[in-house]
N, C-alpha and C positions, 0 to 999 in steps of 0.2 A: 207354602214350599220352604222347608227348612234345609238349607244347604251349608249350614255353619260347620258341619263336621266333614273332614276330607274323605273322599272315596279312594280306595286304593286296591292294587294288586301287586303283591311283592314289594319291591322297593319304590314303585311308581305310583303317584297319587295326583288326583286333582282336587282343587278346593276353590271356593269362592274368592275372587281377587279382593285384596284389602287396600286401603289408601296407602298404608305403609310400605306396600310392594312397589310403589312408584319408582323409588331410587334404584332398586335392583333391576327392575324391568328396563328402565331407561338405559342403565349401563350395559345391559345385554344387547339392546337394540343398537347402541352406538358402537359397541365392540364388534357387532356381527353385520355391519353395514354392507359389505361386499357380499357376504353369504345371503342376506335376506332381501336386498334391493330388487332382484329379478322377480320376486313373488309378492311384494308388498303392494297393497292398494295405494293409489296415488289420487290427487285431487286434479280433475281436468282443468280447474281454474287456476292452477298454479301450484308451486311447492308450498309445503307448510313445515313448520319446525316440529321436531319431536318434542312433545311436552307430556310426558306420561302422567304427571299429577293431574292435569286437566282431563286426559284421556280416561283415566281411572274413575274420576268423578262422573264423566258422561256414561261410562259403562255401568257404574253402579246405580245411576239414575234409571238407565234402561232396564236394569234388572228389577228395581223397585216398581217401574211401570209394567212389568211383565213382558217386555219385548225382547229380552235376551238374557243370557247367563254368562258372565264373564269368569272364566276359570284361569288359574295358574297351573301349569304342569311342574311337578317336582320329582326328583329322584333323591331318595335318601334325605328329604327335607330341604333340598337345594332347588331353587327355581331354575327350571331348564327351558321354559318357554310359556306360551300362553295359548288358550283355546277359548273361542268365543262361540257360543250358540246364539244365533242372531235371526232376525225375521220371524220370531215365533208368531204363528198363526193359530188361533182357536177355532172352534166351530167345526164346520163341515171340512175344512182343510186340515187342521190339526197337524201342522208340519213346522219344521225349522231347518235352518242351514248351519253347518259347522265350518269355521274357519280356524287357522291355528299357525303358529310358527314355533320353531325349536332352535335353540342356539346350536351353532356348528359343533361345539365340543361335546354336545349331548346326542349328536346324530348318530343313528345306526345302533342304538341300544333298545329299541323297541318301545321308547317312551311315547311317541306319537300314536302308533296303533292302540296301544293300551289305553291312552287318554281318550282317544276318539271312541273306543268301545265303552269305557266308563261313562262318558258324557252321553252317548246315545242310550245306554241302558237307564240312565237317570231320566232322560227325556221320555222314554217309553213307559217306564214303571211308576215314576213319580209325577210327571207333568201330564201323563196320559196322552202324549202326542202319538200320531200314527205313522208319520214319515219323516226321515231325516235325510238331508242332502248335502253333498259335498261337491264343489265345482273346482276344477284343477286345470291349470294351463297345460297344454300338450307337452310342453318342454320340461315340466316339472316331474322328473322320473321318480324322485324320492317320494313325493306324495301319491303318485300313481301306485307305488308299491304298497302304500297304506290301504288304499281301497281294495287292491288285489288280495292282500293278506286277510282283511276283514270280510271279504265277499260282498261288498257293496255292488249293486247291479248297475251296469252302464245304461244310461238313458237317452244319451244323444249329445250332439255338439251345439253349443251356444255361441253364435258368432258375435264377436266384438262385445262381450258380455260385461267385463269388469275393467275399469281403468287401473291398469297395473304397470308399474315401471314407466310411467309417462305416456302410455297410449292405451286404446281400447283393445283388449285381448280376447282372442277365442278361448273357450274353456270347454272341457269335457264335463258332463254332469253324471254323477253317480248317486244312488239312493238305496235306502233300505226301509222296509216297512215292518210293523210289528208282526205280521204274519210269517215273515221270513225268519224271525228269530224268537220263537216262543220261550226259549230259555235264556235269551239275552245274547248280545253281540259278543260280549267278552267270553262267556262260557262256550259259545259255538266255536270261536276261534282257538281258545285254549285246548278244547277237545279235538281240534283238527277237523271239524265238520263244516268249515266255511267253504262254500263252492269255489273251486279253483278257476272257473272260467266266467264267473258272473261279471267281472269288470272288463272283460274282453272288449276291446274297441275294434269295430268293423274297419277293414281296410279302406273303404270308400271315406269314412270320416277321418282316418289318418291323413289321407291325401288332401282333404279339404281343409284341414286345420292349418 
């Protein structure tokens, strides 16, 4: 799997993270603490310091081991955030999960949905995966708009699923499979063919979350 070259659409690109990105990423995380804290995974055993140099080393090791793909998201060559494909499963499952964050100053520019579409298409066409999943806190309206735009299908409520912002939080689960997007997620979205109601959350689940 050669992901050395960026994959782009217009001014937006994703590329494999590099060790020298550590400083820029750490600066963005520190600058965006208030913006990102409600959505960041935390350690149930206690707080940990932000050390992007070590984090990037771990992410790249996971990539070498085949367990994940760490991307940076860029707009016009400037780092706007990060997107991780993690939990890659081969064989009969052939699936993975996407997580991401974007700096506040880049929000609302279409960077995240474009990056998610690019990453999903890579996983389907180059990794030969079958299913991609995104899990989102019910309160995260910006991320919910991403799956709505791209036509990811709602699959259910996961109770107290991930430790976020200091506690175990409920998440909505959304997914897409290769049969849904024979021409790719990005092309379907750009051409206006993404189903508008696929990500609709049933009222019963909204009440339970």
